[in-house]
Phi, psi and omega in degrees: 000136181233131173251127184264137181250346184273108178281344190079176180295143179296131178306136181290330179211152183087132183217136177262127185267304186190172169296129180266302175197170179240131177253126176257137168260123190220163180289328183215093186300320184298316181286322180296315179298320179296322179295316179292330175291311183294310188274324186254000175081018174284163176241143171302136187239296186220162185216143172220130181187204184304321185289342180255004179097004176271107192272339188245331183232134173256145183222122173253118185253131177238157185217147168216112187051244182263008179266126180234123177242133178246122178256123186236143176221162176284148175258335179247157182301115173057031174226126001290143184303321180300319178294317177301315178297322181295320181290319179297318184283311189262339191075191176297134179185178181280124176265319188219137173245111184269140176247137168276135186226165168246146180056065182300322182302316182295320180294314180294326177297321177294314181301316178298313183298328182273355179090014177287160183267119174266109183290321179216118181294168185308128177225166182236145171227138186229154169206199185293345181269356181122204184235135174253138175250135185218158170209157184234132179238154184269128171248214186295145178060225176263011183281144179235163169241120171269126179260126191236123177253111183259016187305329182247031186223134178242006182289167181288341182207268181218155174300154177095353182254150170241163179300136180291135176258014183271058181284119183267117179301337178298330184297333180285337184268340185263149185285143172291147188245346169082029171281130196258306185200167179283123178277311178198162178229127187259133175248125175271138181239153171297162181310132176070016175253357183299312183297325177296319179294319178299314180303322181299315178292321179297314188284309191274323184252001183056034170284167176228162178288138185244325190192149177205156168220158179236180187293343175288332182266335184235094180203153168244192176298331189253326189212169184207167175216164170238146181210136174232129177263128174249153183209161177283174186301316179285353179059041177260346179237119180246129184230089170296138180240121182248153167217155176285158171239149181305136177215183181292328183224175182293126179282167179292335178290317177295322177301316177304307185300322181293315185280331182273342181082033179128196183293150176180183179278123180271315176206156177248121179261129182241138187273145172225157174265349180213089191288329179299310183293317181299312184288324177302316180288324176295322177294326176296332178278353178095008179290136181261142180231160177297147177257139187252134179298149183300330182298329177304312186286328175297314178296319182299312181299320180294314182292324181294332177299332182263000184267153175287339188279142178244118179279123184284331184282160175290125179292331178295315178296318180299317180292317180302324184266358179067035177274142178265149175236132171237145187206161168220194182289344183266331184180195181208167174229152176244134182212155178207151186239135173288162164289174183302143184271002178210175184294320177293138178283071181238265187290137168220179183236157177233143170246133186221141175234130181250137174237086177054042181218119184254018180277193183228028172082031182302326180291345181260351190299323182295313180296319178301310180304316183296323178293317179294326179295329175296318177293318177301317179304314180302323183275355180076024184247008176265078184239000000 
């Protein structure tokens, strides 16, 4: 495992602030949004569709604290054509990861100068709350980043949306879960494409390397991965980039690439301040998570006795909920992964709590892989 301390020179102009929102292209936006509300504790937030004058694309936006997901679907047969092709190839998945930025002009100027692809040049949208300036750039696979400058906008999201009237009476009966903001978003690449994707972020967005592991550090008897995390200068946006490494059988990264049809977003990690409470409530809502073998916790308890770090949470509760712990001499993190959020074994979600630990669970990768391999075996894909 490598942690990088060299950020490189501070960009002279243009600044990345944070994750703004995530756009999913799905077969049925209404139902997908409802699923994330019921199972993951999101609330209906905003809507755009036929009733608001959007004739081709419907968008159901859900929110939980600072996390905003927009689920979009086509309204007409195979129009827009790009959306239809995306759904046929990838199934339900993340199309766009939006970043809030300052000085959009400078960022787009850099992307152009470095040879990056600008999918949609700077455009403006306005309503009673002001004007938003946006541009869209191409990253790995068919995934894009929308760059959003909100300096002159005070609205709740974007122009063209109205408040959702889809208030679900179930939400009053179900417990709040306490997901706060996006911690990181992971992109899977085909074999030997990781460095190309990392180079793209370094060159076009002036991101820098933050953390990495290779297949010598992350492997099981059957499979392995390599991962490099890139981040903006202020280190508020973390984007791990994974690729499979050769193993005896198909790794979960390769399974993703096969079923998604190429590179794409593998999982979204969301922060909580109390993972015990959050996971307990998510399980009460019926959300399913990966199960971790008992041997992991036996080994964990023995190793923690020799560690400088003191875990504040109950290890009995952690084991009961199948939460993973990674730690070093300075601190620890707690994390857990959902099962796949759709039928294709592609996108899943992570819940993470950090205690003075900025890693990404390298110490848990082996146990995580073994748990995923059990699910892969059930699907007939561990070959």
